[in-house]
C-alpha positions in Angstrom: -1.0 -11.0 25.3 -4.3 -9.0 26.0 -7.3 -10.3 24.0 -9.0 -7.7 21.6 -11.9 -7.5 24.1 -9.4 -6.4 26.8 -7.5 -4.0 24.5 -11.0 -2.5 23.2 -12.2 -1.8 26.8 -8.8 -0.3 28.0 -8.9 1.7 24.8 -12.3 3.0 24.7 -11.9 4.0 28.5 -9.0 6.1 27.8 -10.5 7.9 24.5 -11.7 11.4 24.6 -14.1 12.4 21.6 -15.5 8.7 20.6 -18.6 8.8 18.7 -21.2 6.2 19.6 -23.9 7.0 16.8 -26.9 5.1 15.6 -28.2 4.8 12.3 -29.8 2.9 9.7 -26.7 2.9 7.6 -23.6 1.4 9.5 -20.2 1.9 7.9 -17.1 0.3 9.1 -14.0 2.4 8.7 -10.9 0.1 8.6 -7.3 1.2 9.3 -5.0 -1.7 7.8 -2.4 -1.1 10.4 -2.7 -1.5 14.1 -4.5 0.9 16.5 -1.7 2.9 17.5 -0.9 3.8 13.9 -4.0 4.3 12.7 -5.2 6.6 15.5 -2.4 8.8 14.7 -3.8 9.5 11.1 -5.4 12.7 10.9 -7.3 11.7 7.7 -8.7 8.6 9.1 -10.0 10.4 12.4 -11.6 13.3 9.8 -13.4 11.0 7.8 -14.8 9.1 10.9 -16.2 12.4 12.2 -17.5 13.4 8.6 -19.6 10.1 8.2 -20.9 10.3 11.5 -22.1 13.7 10.7 -24.4 12.4 7.8 -28.0 11.9 8.5 -28.6 8.3 9.6 -25.0 7.1 9.3 -23.3 5.2 12.1 -19.3 5.0 11.5 -17.3 2.5 13.7 -13.5 1.9 13.5 -11.6 -1.1 13.2 -7.8 -1.8 12.9 -5.5 -4.5 11.9 -4.8 -6.7 15.1 -1.5 -5.7 17.2 -0.6 -9.3 17.1 -1.6 -10.7 13.7 -0.4 -14.3 14.1 -2.1 -14.5 17.3 -5.4 -13.2 15.9 -4.9 -15.7 13.0 -4.2 -18.7 15.2 -7.2 -17.9 17.6 -9.5 -17.4 14.4 -10.3 -14.0 15.7 -12.9 -11.9 13.6 -12.2 -8.4 12.8 -14.6 -6.4 14.8 -15.1 -2.6 15.3 -14.2 -1.0 18.6 -17.6 0.9 19.0 -19.9 -2.2 19.4 -17.6 -5.1 19.0 -19.8 -5.7 15.7 -18.2 -8.1 13.0 -16.8 -5.9 10.0 -18.5 -8.4 7.5 -21.9 -7.4 8.8 -21.7 -3.8 7.7 -23.1 -2.9 4.2 -20.1 -0.5 3.7 -16.5 -1.2 4.5 -14.0 1.7 3.9 -10.1 1.3 4.3 -7.8 4.2 4.5 -4.3 3.5 3.0 -1.3 5.9 3.7 1.2 4.0 1.7 2.1 1.2 -0.5 2.9 -1.4 2.1 -0.2 -1.0 3.8 -1.8 -2.9 0.9 -0.8 -6.2 2.6 -2.8 -4.9 5.8 -5.9 -4.5 3.7 -5.7 -8.1 2.6 -5.2 -9.2 6.1 -8.1 -7.2 7.3 -10.4 -8.6 4.7 -9.1 -12.1 5.3 -9.9 -11.7 9.0 -13.5 -10.1 8.4 -14.2 -13.2 6.2 -14.7 -11.1 3.2 -13.1 -12.3 0.0 -10.1 -10.2 -0.6 -10.4 -10.1 -4.4 -13.4 -8.0 -5.8 -14.1 -10.7 -8.4 -14.6 -13.1 -5.7 -17.4 -11.1 -4.2 -19.5 -11.5 -7.2 -21.3 -14.5 -6.1 -24.9 -15.2 -6.6 -27.1 -15.1 -3.6 -24.7 -13.6 -1.4 -24.5 -9.8 -0.8 -21.1 -8.8 0.4 -20.1 -5.5 1.9 -19.2 -2.6 -0.5 -15.5 -2.3 -0.2 -14.0 1.1 -0.3 -10.6 2.5 -0.3 -9.4 6.1 0.2 -6.5 7.7 1.8 -3.2 9.5 1.0 -2.2 6.6 -1.2 -4.5 7.7 -3.9 -2.7 10.8 -4.7 0.0 8.7 -5.9 -1.1 5.2 -7.2 -3.9 3.3 -6.0 -4.1 0.9 -8.8 -2.5 -1.9 -7.0 -5.3 -1.9 -4.5 -7.7 -2.0 -7.3 -8.2 -6.0 -7.4 -9.6 -5.6 -3.8 -11.6 -2.4 -4.1 -15.0 -2.1 -5.5 -14.5 1.8 -5.3 -11.7 4.1 -4.8 -12.0 7.5 -3.5 -9.6 9.8 -5.1 -7.8 12.3 -3.0 -9.6 14.6 -0.5 -12.7 12.7 0.7 -14.3 15.2 3.1 -17.1 16.1 0.4 -17.1 12.8 -1.5 -18.1 10.5 1.3 -21.6 12.3 1.5 -21.9 11.5 -2.3 -20.9 8.1 -1.9 -23.5 7.4 0.9 -26.3 9.2 -1.3 -25.3 7.0 -4.3 -25.2 4.0 -2.1 -28.9 4.7 -0.8 -30.4 5.7 -4.2 -28.9 2.6 -6.2 -31.1 -0.6 -6.7 -28.1 -2.8 -7.0 -24.4 -3.1 -6.9 -23.8 -2.8 -10.5 -26.0 0.4 -10.9 -24.3 1.7 -7.8 -20.6 1.2 -9.6 -21.8 2.5 -12.9 -23.0 5.8 -11.3 -20.0 6.2 -9.2 -17.7 5.6 -12.4 -19.3 8.5 -13.9 -19.0 10.8 -10.9 -15.9 12.9 -10.6 -13.3 11.4 -8.2 -14.3 7.9 -8.0 -12.2 5.1 -9.4 -14.0 1.9 -10.2 -11.3 -0.6 -11.0 -13.8 -3.2 -12.6 -15.0 -0.5 -14.9 -11.9 1.9 -15.4 -9.4 -0.7 -15.6 -5.9 0.7 -14.7 -6.7 4.2 -15.4 -7.9 6.3 -12.2 -9.6 9.6 -12.6 -8.1 12.6 -11.1 -7.9 13.4 -7.5 -10.5 15.4 -5.6 -10.0 18.7 -3.7 -12.2 19.3 -0.6 -14.0 22.6 -0.3 -12.0 25.1 1.8 -15.0 25.3 4.2 -13.9 21.6 5.2 -10.4 23.0 6.4 -8.6 22.5 8.7 -8.9 18.8 9.4 -8.7 18.2 13.1 -8.7 15.3 15.7 -12.0 13.8 16.8 -10.3 11.5 19.2 -7.5 12.1 21.6 -6.0 9.1 23.1 -2.5 8.0 25.0 -2.4 4.8 22.9 -0.9 6.5 19.7 2.2 7.0 18.1 1.6 10.7 19.3 0.5 10.0 22.7 -2.6 12.2 23.9 -1.9 14.8 21.0 -4.8 16.8 19.3 -3.7 17.1 15.7 -4.9 19.8 13.4 -4.0 21.2 9.9 -1.8 24.4 9.8 -2.1 24.0 6.0 -3.0 21.6 3.5 -0.7 20.9 0.0 2.5 22.4 -0.6 3.7 25.3 -2.9 7.3 23.8 -3.4 8.2 22.0 -6.5 10.4 19.0 -5.1 10.5 16.7 -8.0 10.2 13.5 -5.9 7.0 14.4 -4.0 3.3 13.9 -4.4 2.2 16.9 -2.5 4.1 19.2 -4.8 2.2 22.2 -5.8 0.6 20.6 -8.8 -1.4 18.8 -6.4 -5.0 20.2 -5.6 -3.6 23.8 -6.3 -0.7 24.3 -4.0 -0.9 25.3 -0.3 -4.0 26.3 1.3 -3.3 27.7 4.9 -5.6 27.8 7.9 -5.7 31.1 9.7 -4.5 31.2 13.3 -8.0 31.8 14.7 -9.4 28.8 12.8 -6.6 26.6 14.4 -6.9 27.7 17.9 -10.7 28.1 18.0 -10.8 24.3 17.0 -8.5 23.2 19.9 -10.6 21.5 23.0 -9.8 22.7 26.4 -8.8 19.2 27.4 -6.0 18.9 24.6 -2.5 19.5 26.5 -0.4 18.6 23.4 -1.3 20.0 19.9 0.3 18.9 16.7 0.3 21.1 13.7 0.1 19.0 10.6 0.9 19.5 6.8 3.2 19.1 4.1 5.2 22.1 4.6 4.1 23.6 8.0 7.1 25.8 8.4 5.9 27.6 5.1 3.0 29.1 7.0 3.7 32.9 7.2 2.1 32.9 10.7 3.3 29.7 12.4 5.4 31.7 15.2 2.1 33.4 16.1 0.4 30.2 16.3 3.0 28.4 18.3 3.3 31.4 20.8 -0.4 31.1 21.6 0.0 27.4 22.2 3.0 27.7 24.3 1.6 30.4 26.3 -1.4 28.7 27.1 0.7 25.9 28.6 0.4 23.3 26.0 3.0 21.0 24.4 3.5 21.5 20.7 4.5 19.2 17.7 5.0 20.1 14.0 4.9 17.5 11.1 7.4 18.9 8.9 10.4 21.5 9.6 11.9 22.7 6.5 15.8 23.7 7.5 15.4 26.7 5.4 12.6 28.3 7.6 14.3 27.6 10.9 14.8 30.8 12.9 15.7 31.4 16.4 12.3 32.5 17.5 10.9 29.4 15.9 13.0 26.9 17.5 12.8 28.6 20.7 9.1 28.2 20.8 9.5 24.4 19.9 11.9 23.7 22.7 9.3 25.7 25.1 6.7 23.6 23.7 8.5 20.3 24.8 10.6 19.7 21.8 13.9 17.5 22.7 14.6 16.3 19.0 14.9 18.8 16.2 13.9 17.0 13.0 14.3 18.0 9.5 15.1 16.7 6.0 18.0 17.2 3.5 16.8 14.2 1.1 19.9 14.7 -1.3 23.1 13.1 -0.2 24.9 16.1 -1.7 24.2 19.6 -2.7 24.2 18.5 -6.3 21.5 15.9 -5.7 19.6 18.5 -3.5 19.5 21.0 -6.3 18.7 18.4 -9.0 15.6 17.4 -7.2 14.7 21.1 -6.1 14.8 20.4 -2.4 15.8 24.1 -1.6 18.0 23.1 1.4 21.7 24.3 1.6 24.3 23.1 3.9 24.1 26.4 5.6 20.4 25.8 6.4 21.5 22.7 8.0 24.2 24.0 9.9 22.0 26.5 11.2 19.5 23.9 12.3 22.3 22.2 14.1 23.4 25.6 15.9 19.9 26.3 17.1 19.5 22.8 18.1 22.3 23.3 20.6 21.7 26.8 21.6 18.0 26.0 22.7 19.1 22.9 24.8 17.6 20.0 22.5 19.1 16.6 22.7 19.6 15.6 19.1 19.1 16.9 15.5 17.7 14.2 13.0 18.0 14.7 9.2 16.1 12.4 6.7 18.0 11.6 3.7 17.4 9.5 0.4 20.0 7.4 -1.3 19.6 6.1 -4.8 18.4 9.3 -6.5 18.9 9.2 -10.2 22.4 10.3 -10.9 23.7 9.6 -7.6 27.4 8.1 -7.1 29.4 7.2 -4.5 31.1 10.6 -4.7 27.8 12.0 -3.3 27.8 9.6 -0.5 31.4 10.6 0.3 30.2 14.3 0.4 27.4 13.2 2.9 30.0 11.6 5.2 32.1 14.7 5.1 29.5 17.1 5.8 27.6 15.0 8.3 31.0 14.8 10.4 31.1 18.7 10.2 27.3 18.7 11.4 27.9 16.1 14.2 30.5 18.5 15.6 27.8 21.2 16.0 24.7 19.4 16.9 24.4 17.9 20.4 23.9 14.6 18.7 23.0 13.7 15.3 21.0 11.2 13.7 21.0 10.3 9.9 18.0 8.4 8.8 18.8 7.1 5.1 16.0 5.6 2.9 16.2 4.4 -0.5 14.6 6.6 -3.1 11.2 5.3 -4.3 9.8 6.9 -7.4 6.1 7.7 -7.0 3.4 8.3 -9.8 2.2 11.8 -10.3 5.6 13.4 -9.7 8.4 14.5 -12.2 10.4 11.7 -11.2 7.9 9.0 -12.0 9.2 6.2 -13.7 12.7 6.3 -12.4 14.6 3.2 -11.8 15.2 1.7 -8.4 18.9 1.6 -7.6 20.4 -2.1 -7.6 19.7 -3.4 -3.9 23.4 -4.5 -3.8 24.7 -1.0 -4.6 22.2 0.5 -2.0 23.7 -1.9 0.5 27.2 -1.0 -0.3 26.3 2.7 0.2 24.6 2.1 3.6 27.8 0.0 4.4 30.0 2.9 3.6 27.9 5.4 5.4 27.9 3.2 8.6 31.6 3.2 8.6 32.1 6.9 7.9 29.7 8.1 10.5 30.9 5.9 13.3 31.6 7.8 16.3 30.0 11.0 14.5 26.4 10.1 14.1 23.7 7.4 14.4 22.7 5.8 11.1 19.1 4.6 10.9 16.6 4.0 8.0 14.6 1.4 5.8 15.9 -1.8 4.3 16.6 -1.6 0.6 14.7 -4.7 0.0 11.4 -3.7 1.5 12.1 -0.4 -0.2 12.2 -2.5 -3.6 8.8 -4.0 -2.7 7.3 -0.3 -2.0 8.7 0.4 -5.3 7.2 -2.3 -7.1 3.7 -1.6 -5.7 4.4 2.3 -6.2 5.0 1.7 -9.9 2.6 -1.4 -10.4 -0.9 -2.1 -11.5 -3.5 -4.9 -10.9 -0.6 -7.6 -11.1 1.2 -5.9 -8.0 -2.1 -6.1 -6.1 -2.5 -9.7 -7.0 1.0 -10.3 -5.9 0.3 -8.5 -2.4 -2.7 -10.9 -1.9 -0.4 -14.1 -2.4 2.5 -12.4 -0.4 0.2 -11.6 2.6 -1.2 -14.9 2.7 2.2 -16.7 2.3 3.4 -14.8 5.5 4.4 -11.4 4.3 8.0 -11.9 4.4 10.6 -10.6 1.7 10.8 -13.9 0.3 7.1 -14.4 0.0 6.9 -10.7 -1.7 9.6 -11.6 -4.3 8.1 -15.0 -5.2 4.7 -13.4 -5.7 5.9 -10.7 -7.7 8.0 -13.1 -9.8 4.9 -15.0 -10.5 3.0 -12.0 -11.6 6.1 -10.9 -13.8 6.1 -14.2 -15.5 2.3 -14.1 -16.2 2.3 -10.8 -17.6 5.4 -11.8 -20.0 2.9 -14.9 -21.2 0.0 -12.8 -21.9 1.9 -10.4 -24.0 
């Protein structure tokens, strides 16, 4: 296994667009997953650029180590990529959280940095700890479990908020004054003062759109791909989704000129990012320009009801080999109930287009355990998947357990019994054998995600205990049970 020094030198040498800034206010921007995941995050890269554009600010990146056990065993300090500086030396340490299970990564990063994981433990006389800031996509649903670790949470779209944060930090005489000021500022959640009631999310000004990559690197999930937003938000009303139209005013589209004008000459692969990219009315025009320039293309979300012969032809010309879409409900009844807007005929059309344009496979994402779902819905999925598999060159069904998120119409829905979910997966595996490959998330880990998605400070404290106990399922279950017992006692 390569050392951090070796990995850092190798990865920096392969990056295009790295910022080596100097300024009197250094900020450590940390992604609590490994480098190849963090550098695939458009939001993380955008905030990196926005911070470095502020006067006298120098933002540097750090990531959860690739081999966490080895890092712990070697007493490796969490350091930044740009200067190899220990994260604990920075006055501001900001984390980007994409989803609930990364809260454990937040704990690991703080421990490796030598910073007390719990905010209450950083209130020590005579020692000035860094200000720990949390932001990212998780704040659109439920950032409260990160509250015990965070001094401040930036809610929603942070492009404009980072300037406010930095200015307030500079102007505040001490930490208490800083937190009190931020607590009274729109979009800033201060857990120590707000308790478990975060304020509304922020929306960045349209002048900040579209977000785009700062760094292109081969060492990511999306190797050497330049990412740029085609649109932000979504105008659809799917009842399970945090990006539905009630979030930040619906879909805001970037014009083709805005997108194409931001793409650097060295970018040979371009990924168009957004919650509903195929709803962009000028998407074929954008893809055509990219393909005609000799670039490969990627699109983050393909709606089956928006796929046309022209669109799939352009995707194939841009290097697509697997056509990926989502049905989400196991049956038409389930899809209608969650307002997915996808029909069997839409999916058949996707399979036909996949074959017609020489792609290798069709991948369909699915949720199991939606409210009201029965085994009859699973049997309908098997029947339809067999039909779909006969049309597509190859079919992959990725079935993940439904996890209810805050700020959606299905908020508060129960998590289906793990044993029943396992039974449904077993029936799918048997029924699809020879017709489709079945992939998907473990019901046990989805249950942990659910507990965090619906949880409060107690779930965050459990995350600290579970992470430090090895982070396995048994550790999580024990930590959550202890917090449940403590909550019962306090009632």
